[in-house]
Steps between C-alpha positions, in 0.01 A plus 500: 500500500711598793661848536869524553649682790588798275142523366358485853727785610399721212138414560527621856693816400240590242215422749659730749543779246129474397386505861726799588374691196139435601562610858682809363183612316311523824773648711450871585689722263696802623337821379714698259635820665312811375730733327478830685587824323664765709398843387690815585372698795258746358372669824599849378342439163175369659497808721516723198218316332288520810569876530378536142178313573447717812539817307239392245247442782553835681267786418788741551821311407729790595602546853464145647748317718539186697456526870578132534591228245604146501592325174571132532601229257263209592654255246739517203249687282238660736530829684265651755475864603307616804506866564335801653491790256456875573316648213282797430120447491242693300521793745884526487538356850758222539355181624628153582410223264584126528649349189582141415632369174616152407694462172627191317797509272425306174810578299795276436805447718715692255272809520495479880870561508459824311330754725406740213335233284324342807319835558296445189139453619437205261727282728279564803151362592295685763372234750328762721503877523287669760492856618259593784465719802 
């Protein structure tokens, strides 16, 4: 039985479609873009949280001050504070203490746009918190 010209054409078309679909299975796929959430800038809020953590660690939480501080936003949710603190020691003498604190915001985008709500400690995770001479 001999195929007609029309049947031959359709056989070729179907063959090409099958081959292209097989090749398509092995072709590299483009990765889907990662959806990135932009949070509000919470530098001031992170600073307030770090101050609270610092006060909890000082033996005499009254009368301390920053001699130097540098608060940086390292990515959209992580904040790093490096500082030199002047604080009273056990003898009442002010001494210089190095302080570093890294905080990560774990709240939602909506909360990050409301400074008052973002100050709630349940939205922050302490990555590191060191106080030393």
